[in-house]
C-alpha positions in Angstrom: -20.8 -37.8 -9.0 -18.0 -38.4 -6.5 -18.3 -37.7 -2.8 -16.1 -34.6 -3.1 -18.4 -33.3 -5.8 -21.4 -33.8 -3.6 -19.7 -31.9 -0.8 -18.6 -29.1 -3.1 -22.1 -28.7 -4.4 -23.4 -28.4 -0.9 -20.8 -25.8 0.0 -22.0 -23.8 -3.1 -25.6 -24.2 -2.1 -24.7 -22.8 1.4 -23.2 -19.7 -0.2 -19.5 -20.5 0.1 -17.5 -17.9 -1.7 -13.9 -18.9 -0.7 -12.2 -22.2 0.3 -9.4 -21.5 2.7 -7.1 -24.4 2.0 -3.8 -26.0 1.6 -3.2 -29.1 -0.5 -3.3 -31.9 -1.0 -7.1 -32.6 -0.9 -9.2 -33.4 -4.0 -12.0 -31.4 -2.5 -10.1 -28.2 -3.5 -10.5 -29.1 -7.2 -14.1 -30.2 -6.8 -14.9 -26.8 -5.1 -13.1 -24.9 -7.9 -15.2 -26.7 -10.5 -18.3 -25.6 -8.5 -17.1 -22.0 -8.7 -15.6 -21.6 -5.2 -12.3 -19.7 -5.2 -9.4 -21.4 -3.4 -7.4 -19.2 -1.1 -4.1 -20.8 -0.2 -1.8 -19.4 2.5 1.7 -20.4 3.5 0.7 -22.3 6.6 -2.4 -24.2 7.7 -2.7 -22.1 10.8 -3.0 -18.9 8.8 -5.5 -20.6 6.5 -7.7 -21.2 9.5 -7.1 -17.6 10.8 -8.3 -16.2 7.5 -11.5 -18.3 7.7 -12.0 -17.0 11.2 -11.7 -13.3 10.2 -14.0 -13.8 7.2 -16.7 -15.3 9.3 -16.4 -12.6 12.0 -16.9 -9.6 9.7 -19.9 -11.3 8.0 -21.3 -12.2 11.4 -21.6 -15.8 10.3 -23.9 -15.0 7.4 -21.1 -16.4 5.3 -19.1 -19.2 6.8 -15.4 -19.6 6.5 -14.6 -23.1 5.2 -11.2 -24.7 5.7 -9.9 -27.7 3.8 -6.6 -29.5 4.6 -5.0 -32.7 3.8 -5.1 -35.6 6.2 -2.3 -36.2 8.7 0.2 -33.3 8.7 -2.2 -30.8 7.2 -4.8 -31.0 9.8 -2.2 -31.6 12.5 -0.6 -28.2 11.6 -4.0 -26.5 11.7 -4.5 -27.2 15.4 -3.4 -23.8 16.7 -5.8 -21.9 14.4 -8.8 -24.1 15.2 -8.0 -23.9 19.0 -8.0 -20.1 18.7 -11.3 -20.0 16.8 -12.8 -22.3 19.5 -11.6 -19.9 22.2 -13.1 -17.0 20.4 -16.4 -18.8 19.6 -16.0 -18.4 15.8 -18.2 -20.7 13.7 -16.0 -22.1 10.9 -16.4 -25.3 9.0 -13.3 -27.5 8.9 -13.2 -30.4 6.3 -9.9 -32.3 6.7 -9.1 -35.3 4.5 -9.1 -38.5 6.4 -7.5 -41.9 6.3 -9.3 -44.6 4.3 -11.8 -46.3 6.6 -10.0 -49.6 6.3 -6.8 -48.1 7.8 -8.4 -46.0 10.6 -6.6 -46.5 13.9 -3.5 -48.0 12.2 -0.4 -46.3 13.6 0.7 -43.6 12.7 -2.8 -42.6 11.5 -3.9 -39.2 12.9 -7.6 -39.3 13.8 -8.6 -35.6 13.5 -12.1 -36.3 14.8 -10.8 -37.7 18.1 -7.9 -35.2 18.4 -10.1 -32.1 17.8 -13.1 -32.8 20.0 -11.7 -30.6 22.8 -11.5 -27.6 20.5 -14.6 -27.9 18.3 -18.3 -27.5 18.9 -19.0 -30.7 17.0 -16.7 -33.2 15.3 -17.7 -36.2 13.3 -16.9 -38.2 10.3 -18.7 -39.2 7.1 -18.5 -43.0 7.3 -20.8 -43.7 4.4 -21.2 -41.9 1.0 -25.0 -41.8 1.4 -24.6 -39.8 4.7 -22.9 -36.8 3.0 -26.2 -34.7 3.0 -27.0 -35.7 6.5 -23.6 -34.9 8.0 -23.4 -31.5 6.2 -26.9 -30.6 7.4 -25.9 -31.4 10.9 -22.7 -29.4 10.5 -24.4 -26.3 9.3 -27.1 -26.6 12.0 -24.4 -26.5 14.7 -22.7 -23.6 12.9 -25.8 -21.4 12.7 -27.4 -22.2 16.1 -26.4 -21.3 19.6 -22.9 -20.3 20.6 -20.5 -20.3 17.8 -17.5 -22.5 17.4 -15.5 -24.6 14.8 -17.3 -27.6 13.4 -15.3 -30.4 11.9 -16.4 -33.1 9.4 -13.7 -35.5 8.6 -13.9 -37.0 5.1 -12.1 -40.4 4.6 -10.3 -40.6 1.3 -12.2 -43.6 0.1 -15.6 -42.0 0.9 -14.5 -38.8 -0.9 -13.7 -40.8 -4.1 -16.8 -43.0 -4.1 -19.7 -42.4 -6.4 -22.7 -40.8 -5.0 -26.0 -41.7 -6.8 -27.3 -38.4 -8.2 -30.9 -39.4 -7.9 -30.4 -39.8 -4.1 -28.8 -36.4 -3.6 -31.2 -34.3 -1.6 -30.0 -31.2 0.2 -31.6 -27.9 1.2 -29.6 -25.0 2.8 -29.8 -24.8 6.6 -31.1 -21.9 8.5 -30.1 -21.0 12.0 -32.3 -21.3 15.0 -32.7 -18.7 17.8 -34.7 -18.5 20.9 -35.9 -15.6 23.1 -35.7 -15.5 26.9 -38.2 -16.7 29.4 -40.7 -13.9 30.2 -40.4 -14.5 34.0 -36.6 -14.3 33.8 -36.8 -11.1 31.7 -39.1 -9.5 34.3 -36.8 -10.4 37.2 -33.7 -9.2 35.4 -35.3 -5.8 34.6 -36.6 -5.4 38.1 -33.1 -5.9 39.4 -31.6 -3.5 36.9 -34.0 -0.7 37.6 -33.7 -1.2 41.4 -29.9 -0.8 41.3 -28.3 2.5 42.4 -25.2 2.2 40.2 -25.7 -0.5 37.5 -23.3 -1.2 34.7 -24.0 -3.1 31.5 -21.2 -5.5 30.5 -21.4 -6.3 26.8 -19.6 -9.2 25.2 -19.2 -10.5 21.6 -22.7 -12.1 21.7 -24.0 -8.6 20.9 -21.9 -8.6 17.7 -22.9 -12.1 16.6 -26.6 -11.3 17.2 -26.2 -7.9 15.4 -27.8 -6.2 18.4 -25.6 -3.1 18.7 -28.6 -0.8 17.9 -30.8 -2.5 20.4 -28.0 -2.4 23.1 -27.7 1.4 22.6 -31.5 1.8 22.9 -31.5 -0.2 26.2 -28.6 1.8 27.6 -30.2 5.1 26.8 -33.6 4.0 28.0 -32.2 3.0 31.4 -29.4 5.6 31.5 -26.9 2.9 32.4 -23.2 3.0 31.3 -21.8 0.3 29.1 -18.5 -1.5 29.3 -17.4 -4.1 26.8 -15.1 -7.1 26.8 -12.2 -7.1 24.4 -14.0 -9.6 22.1 -17.1 -7.4 22.5 -15.3 -4.2 21.7 -17.1 -2.3 18.9 -20.5 -3.7 20.1 -21.2 -0.3 21.6 -19.9 3.0 20.2 -17.0 4.1 22.4 -17.7 7.8 21.6 -21.2 7.5 23.1 -21.7 9.5 26.3 -22.6 6.3 28.2 -19.6 4.3 27.0 -16.9 3.6 29.6 -14.7 1.7 27.1 -13.3 -1.8 27.3 -12.5 -3.8 30.4 -9.8 -6.4 29.8 -6.2 -7.1 30.8 -5.7 -3.4 30.0 -8.6 -1.1 30.3 -9.8 2.5 30.5 -9.9 4.4 33.7 -13.7 4.8 33.2 -14.2 1.1 33.0 -12.3 0.5 36.2 -14.1 3.3 38.0 -17.6 2.4 37.0 -17.0 -1.4 37.5 -15.7 -0.8 41.0 -18.6 1.4 42.1 -21.3 -0.7 40.4 -23.7 -2.5 42.8 -25.1 -4.5 39.9 -23.4 -5.8 36.7 -25.8 -6.7 33.9 -23.9 -9.0 31.5 -25.3 -9.4 27.9 -23.6 -11.6 25.4 -20.7 -12.3 27.7 -19.4 -15.3 29.7 -18.2 -13.5 32.8 -14.9 -15.3 32.4 -11.8 -13.6 33.7 -8.9 -13.7 31.1 -7.0 -11.4 28.8 -10.3 -10.6 26.8 -12.2 -9.6 29.9 -11.8 -8.3 33.4 -12.8 -10.0 36.6 -15.9 -8.9 38.3 -15.2 -7.8 41.9 -17.1 -9.8 44.5 -20.1 -8.5 46.3 -22.1 -7.3 43.3 -25.5 -8.4 42.1 -24.9 -10.3 38.8 -27.3 -10.6 36.0 -26.4 -12.6 32.9 -28.0 -12.9 29.5 -26.3 -15.4 27.3 -27.1 -17.8 24.5 -25.1 -20.6 26.2 -26.1 -22.2 29.5 -22.5 -23.3 30.0 -21.6 -19.7 30.7 -23.8 -19.6 33.8 -22.6 -19.7 37.4 -18.9 -20.1 36.5 -16.6 -17.9 38.6 -19.4 -16.3 40.7 -22.9 -17.3 41.6 -25.5 -15.4 39.6 -28.6 -13.6 41.0 -30.5 -13.7 37.7 -30.1 -15.2 34.3 -31.7 -15.2 30.9 -31.0 -17.7 28.2 -31.5 -16.5 24.6 -30.2 -14.7 21.5 -28.9 -11.3 22.5 -31.0 -9.3 20.1 -34.2 -11.1 20.9 -33.5 -10.8 24.6 -32.6 -7.1 24.5 -35.8 -6.4 22.7 -37.6 -8.2 25.5 -35.7 -6.2 28.1 -36.6 -2.9 26.3 -40.3 -3.9 26.3 -40.2 -4.9 29.9 -38.5 -1.6 30.9 -41.2 0.4 29.2 -43.9 -1.8 30.9 -42.3 -1.1 34.4 -41.3 2.6 33.9 -43.3 3.9 30.9 -42.4 4.7 27.3 -39.7 7.2 28.2 -37.9 4.8 30.5 -35.4 6.2 33.1 -34.1 9.3 31.4 -31.2 10.8 33.4 -30.3 14.3 34.2 -26.9 14.0 32.4 -25.0 13.3 35.7 -23.9 9.8 34.6 -22.6 11.0 31.2 -20.9 13.9 32.9 -19.1 11.7 35.4 -17.9 9.4 32.5 -16.6 12.4 30.7 -14.8 13.8 33.8 -13.0 10.5 34.4 -12.2 10.1 30.7 -10.7 13.6 30.5 -8.6 12.9 33.6 -7.3 9.6 32.2 -6.5 10.9 28.8 -4.8 13.9 30.3 -2.5 11.4 32.2 -1.7 9.5 29.0 -1.5 12.4 26.5 2.3 12.8 27.0 2.7 9.3 25.6 -0.1 9.5 23.0 1.4 12.6 21.5 5.1 11.9 22.3 7.8 13.2 19.9 10.5 10.9 21.3 12.8 8.8 19.2 12.6 5.8 19.0 8.9 6.3 18.5 6.5 5.7 21.4 4.0 3.0 20.2 1.1 4.9 21.8 1.9 7.8 19.4 1.5 5.3 16.5 -1.9 4.1 17.7 -3.1 7.6 18.5 -2.1 9.1 15.1 -3.5 6.1 13.2 -6.8 6.4 15.0 -7.1 10.1 14.0 -6.0 9.5 10.4 -8.3 6.7 9.2 -12.1 6.9 8.7 -13.2 4.7 11.7 -16.6 4.2 10.2 -15.0 2.4 7.2 -12.0 0.7 9.0 -11.6 -2.6 10.7 -8.7 -2.8 13.2 -7.3 -5.8 14.9 -4.2 -6.5 17.0 -1.8 -9.2 17.7 -0.9 -10.7 21.0 1.2 -9.0 23.7 1.9 -5.3 24.0 0.2 -4.4 20.6 -3.0 -5.8 22.1 -2.5 -4.3 25.5 -1.6 -0.8 24.1 -4.4 -0.7 21.5 -7.4 -1.9 23.5 -7.8 1.1 25.8 -6.9 3.9 23.4 -8.3 2.9 20.0 -11.9 4.1 20.2 -14.1 1.9 18.1 -17.4 3.5 16.9 -19.1 1.0 14.6 -19.9 -2.7 15.0 -17.0 -4.9 13.8 -14.9 -1.8 13.5 -12.5 -3.7 15.8 -11.8 -7.4 15.9 -10.8 -8.1 19.5 -9.5 -11.4 20.8 -7.6 -12.8 23.7 -9.5 -15.8 25.1 -6.5 -17.6 23.7 -3.4 -15.6 22.9 -1.5 -17.0 19.9 1.2 -14.9 18.4 0.7 -14.3 14.7 -3.1 -14.7 14.7 -3.8 -11.1 13.6 -2.4 -11.2 10.1 -4.6 -14.1 8.9 -7.5 -12.5 10.8 -7.0 -9.3 8.9 -6.8 -10.9 5.5 -10.0 -12.9 6.1 -11.7 -9.7 7.3 -10.7 -7.9 4.1 -12.1 -10.7 1.9 -15.4 -10.6 3.9 -15.6 -6.8 3.8 -13.7 -5.7 0.7 -14.9 -2.1 0.9 -13.4 -1.6 4.3 -9.8 -0.6 5.2 -8.4 -3.4 7.3 -5.4 -2.8 9.6 -3.5 -5.3 11.7 -1.2 -4.0 14.5 1.6 -6.5 15.4 4.9 -6.6 17.1 8.2 -8.0 15.8 7.6 -11.2 17.7 4.2 -11.8 16.1 5.5 -11.2 12.6 8.1 -13.8 13.2 5.2 -16.3 13.5 3.3 -15.4 10.3 5.2 -12.9 8.3 5.7 -15.1 5.2 1.9 -14.9 4.7 2.4 -11.3 3.6 3.0 -13.0 0.3 -0.4 -14.6 0.6 -1.9 -11.1 0.7 0.1 -10.1 -2.4 -0.7 -13.2 -4.4 -4.5 -13.0 -3.7 -4.5 -9.2 -4.0 -5.8 -8.6 -0.4 -4.9 -5.0 0.3 -4.5 -4.9 4.0 -2.3 -2.6 6.1 0.1 -4.3 8.5 1.6 -2.0 11.2 4.7 -3.6 12.8 5.8 -2.0 16.1 9.5 -3.0 15.9 11.5 -2.5 19.1 13.9 -5.4 18.6 12.8 -7.1 21.8 10.1 -9.3 23.2 8.4 -6.6 25.2 7.7 -7.0 28.8 9.5 -10.3 29.3 13.0 -9.2 30.5 11.8 -8.8 34.1 10.8 -12.5 34.2 14.2 -13.7 32.7 16.8 -11.3 34.0 19.7 -13.7 33.8 18.7 -15.2 30.5 18.3 -11.6 29.1 21.4 -10.0 30.6 23.8 -12.9 30.0 22.4 -14.3 26.8 20.2 -11.7 25.1 17.2 -14.0 25.5 14.5 -11.4 24.6 16.4 -9.7 21.7 14.8 -9.9 18.3 16.1 -8.6 14.9 14.7 -8.0 11.5 14.1 -5.6 8.7 10.4 -6.2 8.1 9.8 -3.4 5.6 12.4 -4.9 3.3 10.8 -8.3 3.9 7.5 -6.9 2.7 9.0 -5.4 -0.4 10.8 -8.7 -1.2 7.4 -10.5 -0.9 5.8 -8.1 -3.3 4.0 -5.7 -0.8 4.6 -2.0 -0.2 7.1 -1.7 2.7 8.3 1.4 4.5 10.3 1.9 7.6 9.5 5.0 9.7 11.8 6.3 12.5 10.5 9.9 12.8 7.1 10.3 14.6 6.3 13.2 12.3 6.1 10.7 9.5 3.5 8.4 11.0 0.5 10.1 9.4 2.2 10.7 6.0 3.3 7.0 5.9 -0.3 5.9 6.6 -1.5 8.1 3.7 1.1 6.6 1.4 0.0 3.1 2.4 -3.6 4.0 1.8 -2.7 5.1 -1.7 -0.9 1.8 -2.4 -3.8 -0.2 -1.0 -6.2 1.6 -3.3 -4.4 -0.1 -6.2 -5.0 -3.6 -4.7 -1.6 -4.0 -3.2 -1.0 -4.8 0.5 1.2 -2.5 2.6 3.4 -2.8 5.6 4.7 0.0 7.7 7.5 -0.8 10.1 7.6 1.8 12.9 10.9 1.7 14.9 9.6 2.0 18.4 10.9 2.0 22.0 10.1 -0.7 24.4 7.2 0.8 26.2 6.1 -1.2 29.3 3.7 1.3 30.7 0.2 -0.1 30.4 -3.3 1.2 31.3 -3.8 -1.2 34.2 -5.6 -0.6 37.4 -5.5 -2.7 40.6 -8.8 -3.9 41.8 -10.2 -1.7 44.6 
């Protein structure tokens, strides 16, 4: 068998269902012969984004696999792979490569060298006999430790060589996890129980470890409120009495209040990095961090305690240690913490309710988010956002209540990412309703891939918040905007969707938000994707709070 056939057989053995790809690469045909369905998008970046979303909703149990041609194909995929790296998503990237005899010959593009900064591991199959070895190593990196893209470059001559069938020896790779050091666990719990106003800060490590149930048990056992990062949003049910919501570039008032008054912040599955996906931790607090990756430790601030290990294994250790130190019932509260959270939440929502329920025309985008949230079944829905105001407006107010009910991101902030993410999520969780909220700037980056959803019968809902402007930027470019219309954008995206074969509808009346969503749901039930274009105002009010 040829090298491509050997690789395709390995992919099949590893449970690969889809090949997210763009020609030309002979591995696509070899994989199809092996029974792996090719999913081709309109751009390599969206191809990668789809693999990303697919991997996320399956929590890595099924790995998104990307195949591109050498040179321009893998060059064009850079943005998607860089985003997956920023979000710690384990995807396998198999680009074609230049024949070994021409490596380094200008203008050859050496993907292995170019991608080392945005992959967990990048290597090349330099001999046909090494295919099983290199694929074993790739899957070991994918399924162990912190997630990230893994790249195996396949030179064209290696791919076409004959692999001796009698020498083919491959067994699927399992992941490897470790628990925390018992002494570190004891010290972390002692610090947590000794704090007057502790706060649990949960990141996406909870989701990858499938530790949401354990996190809830720990929070209830210790009576400690929980704040999540944007990427960790949905790791803890946001309708839980101990939830203070998400702390990110925009955040709930509860998150701000409880973070400010906390004397100890107990991070689990988070990196403590300050960016759009998370909020900075004010100085002067005791910091405890539980993470799978030692590179997360002692970054922006010095830690007081740390535990290295898988989030679920570590949380189970923490629960056991709490019961050892306090007894089986733990630290049951009198309801005062939950009552304070509710008081602040009611106050905050009261301040925002005029926008969340606004009847103004053009439509206020907060009304779209609010009505959507109260229309869909959140236990059976996956929501993601795109970059910019759609992200900033959705994060605080969309209340996620089940794990992976929300795909948050923002460690990098690439416009157009959400559409491919949503399509991949739908392929990974076909029984769920998947919604992507994007602006008119974002759809300009990836809108043609609505046709991909049509062609592959991926029935997602795209919500476009169209205000004909790049929101929030005019203040930075007053002359460019006033004199030259720099931030102006135009488009009829509902008509575009219809032209590409999807259901498209433009909505201008806020009373039609909910009926339009219901009409889209009916269309999606037939296997057809839908797009609703809401004509909105430029709303620059955001739920942000200065650090106290």
